[in-house]
N, C-alpha and C positions, 0 to 999 in steps of 0.2 A: 346203477341209478334206478333201474326199473324195480329191483327188489325192495328198495326203500320206500317206493310209492305204493306198494301192494297193501300195507295195513290200512291206509286212509281210503284207498279205492275199495277195499273190502267193506269197511264200515259204511262208506257212501252207498255201495250196492245193497248192503243190509237195510239201510234206511229207506232206499228206493223201493225195495221189495216189500218192506213193511207197509209202505203207503199203498202199494198195489194190492196187497192182501186185504187191506181195509176197504178197498174199492174194486172188488173183483169184477164188477160190471165193465170196468175198463178193458179187461181181457176179452169179454164178449164183444165189445166194440172193435177191438183189434182184429178178432177173427172175422167180424163183419167186413172190415176194410180189406182183409185178405181175400175174401170171396169176391169183393168188388174188383180188386186188382187182378184176380185170376180171370174173371169174366172179361176185363179189359184186355188182358194178355191174349185170350182166345180170339177176341174180335180183331185185335191188332195183328195176330198171326195170319188170320184169314185175309185181311187187307194186304199184308206183306206178300202173301202168296200171289194174290191177284195182280198187284203192281209189279212184282218181280217178273211174272209171266208176260205182262205187257211190255216191260222194259227190255227184257233179255230175249225172250222167245220170239216175239213178234217184230223185233227190230233186226234188220240185216247187219247194221253196224251200230250197236247200242252205245258204245263208248263215244263215238264221234258225232252221231246224228240224232241222238235221243237225249240230249242234255236235260230237257224239261222232265223227262221221265226219271232220270237220276236225281233231279231236284226233288221230285215227289218222294223218292226213297229217303232222301236226307230228312225231309220234313216229317216223314213217317217215324223215323227213329227218334227225331227230336220230340215229337208228340208223345211217344211212349215213355221216355225218361222224364219229360216234364210232368205228365200225368202221374207217374210214379212218385215224383217229388211232392205233388199236391196231395196225394193220398197219404203219404208218409208224414208230411208236415201238418196235415189236418189232425192226424192221430197224435202227433207231437204236441200240438196246441191243446188238444182235448185232455191228454194226460197231464200236461203242465197245469191247467186249471184245476184238475182233480187233486193233484198232489198239493197245490197251493191251498185248497180248502182243507185238506188233511193237516197241513202244516199250521195254518193260522186259526182254523176253526174245526177241530176234529169232530165235534158233536154233529156237524153238518155233513160228514163224510157218508158215502154210500152211493147207491144207484142214482139218487136224486142229484148228487153233485156231479156224477159222471154225465148224466143226461143233460144237465144244465150247461156243463162245459162243452159237450158235443154240439148242443144247439147254438152256442155262441160261435163255435169254430165254423159251423156251416152257414152262419148268417152274417152277423156284424163283423166277424174277423176273417171271413172267407176271402175277401178281396186282398187283404194284407198277406194271407197265406199264399195265394196264387202269385202275387207280385214277388214275395220273398222266395218262393219256389223257383221262379224264373231266374232270379239272381244267383241262388245256390247252384242251379244247374249250369249256369254260365261259368261260375267260379270253378266248379268241379271239372269242367271241360278245359279250363285254361290254367290249372294250378301247376304250371311248370316251375314257378319260382317257389322257393322255400317259404316265403312270407304268405303265400296264398293259402297255405294250410291254416295259418292263424286267422286270416281273414274269414275263411270258411267257418272256423269255430265260432267267431263272433256272430256270424249270420245265423248259425244253428241256435245259439243261445238267445238270439233275438226272438225266436218263436216262443221261448218260455214267457217272455213279457207279453207277447201277443195273447197267449193262453191265460196268463194270470190277470192281466189288466185290460185287455182288449185294445191296446195301443195299435196305431198304424205300424207297419213293418219298419219304416225308416226311423220313426220315433222310438220304437222298441229297441232297435239296434243302438241308437245313441244313448238311451238310458242304461242299457246293459254295460256298454263300454264305460260310461261315467261311473256307474256303481262300482265296477271292479277297479277302476283307477283310483277312486276315492278311498277304497279299502286297501289299496296297494297290492291287489291280487292279480295283476296282469299276467303273471306267469301261470296262474291256475287255468286260464283260458286254453293254453296250449297243452294241458295235461289230458291226453286222449287215451289213457290206458284202457279203460273199460270199453270205450267205443271201438278201439282196435281189436279187442277180444270179440266183440259182437260181429265186427266186420269179418274176422277170420272164420267165425262159425258160419256166417252167411256164405262165404266163399266155399267152405267145405260142403255145405248143402248144395250149392250150385254145381260143384264138381260131381256130386252123386247124381243129381238130376241130369247133368251132361252125359254121364255114363249110361243112364237109363235111356236118354234120348238117342244116343248112338246105337244102343242095342235095338231100339225100336226101328230106327232108320235102316239098319242093316237087315233086320229080321223081317221087315214088311216092305220089301223092295217093290212089290207090285202096286203099292199105294202111290209110288212116286214115279211111275212110268212117264207121266205127262209133265213132270217137274222140269224147270229150266235145265238143270244138270242132275239127272237121276243117279249118276254114278257118285255124286257127292251128297246123297241123301243122308247118309250116316253123319257126316261132318256138319251138315246144316242142322239136323235135329239135335246134335250135341251142343252146337252153339246156342240154339234157341232154348234148350233145356237149362243150360248154364245161366243164361240171362234171366229166365223166368224164375228159376230156383233162387238165384241171388236176390232178385227184387222182392219176391214174396217173403223170403226169410228175413230180409232187412226190415220189412214192414212189421213183422212180428217182433223182432228184436228191438225195434224202435220204441215199443211199449216200455221196456225197462230202461233203455237208453234215455228216453225222454224224462222218465222219473229221476234218473241220475242227474241229468242236467238241471232239472228243476230244483233238486235238493241243493246243488251247489249255489244256484242263484238265491234260493230262499235262505240258505245258511249265511250268505252275505247280506241279505236284506233284512232278515228277521231272526237273528240268533236268540233274542230274548224270548220270543214267542215259542221257539223250538224248545228252549229250556223249560218253559212253563208247561207246555202241552205234551212233550215227550222227553222227560228228564233223563231217562236211561240211555236212549239213543243219542241225546245231546252230549252227555258225558263222554260217551265213546268217541263221537266225532271230534270233540274238543281235544281229547287226549291224543288221538292219532294225528289230528291236524297240527298240533304244536310239535309233534315229533318230526314231521316232514317239512312243515313251514314255520320254523321257530321265529322267523322275522316278521311274520304276518299275524296280526292280532285276530281274534275271533270273539 
């Protein structure tokens, strides 16, 4: 089943990368967000070390009598992943707006379109992005049921509408679901082939960073003499390295992933405009689309 989906995923990826190449400033914005995320990770690590020291070292029975301190640790981890979601989804909305401009009005593509989309994401759409990021974080934390994965895909696609039209998050989610239901494309929402590839790449980079972190923790033991558990410095650095590597890589990969999601939404919303503005790519997408989804019109 996976092999049959590869041709359409490949053309989808080709279309997304074509849009990014016409708007290279979006890559610069992505690296800017990575710098921001790296700075946040450093600040968060310092805070984690301080709170861990307070909770574990200075408490005689930390597990029993310092529940407030452990609550701080929980909130600290929650804040890290929520902030990561906000950064990533701000980039997602920015790329969505940029690809939308390339799709419907290619003459307006370029750095101006990227900056305009970024400005909307950081101002009028920022509240929707933060609210949606909270919901996505909650879904990802509780996706024990199989249907949760599909719900999460719906929420990710909602950011495309936030970036394209500036809708509120809930309104964007309803509009995306309505669009795909009206087109009979509900099954497309669950097709995560490209996203899974990017997630695998992020995990691989996370593992590499984990190995580097472990080597640093073992090789620089004198740095961790006053740590709560100095004998576990290698494992702690490995865990932090994995998380930071995974997060930073996922932000970079989200540039292409966001473009891919936007292409799917725009293909459902404006196939005629795609045919007029990008006829060669449109022909390729229609051909591979009908091979994999013969029962769905395009």
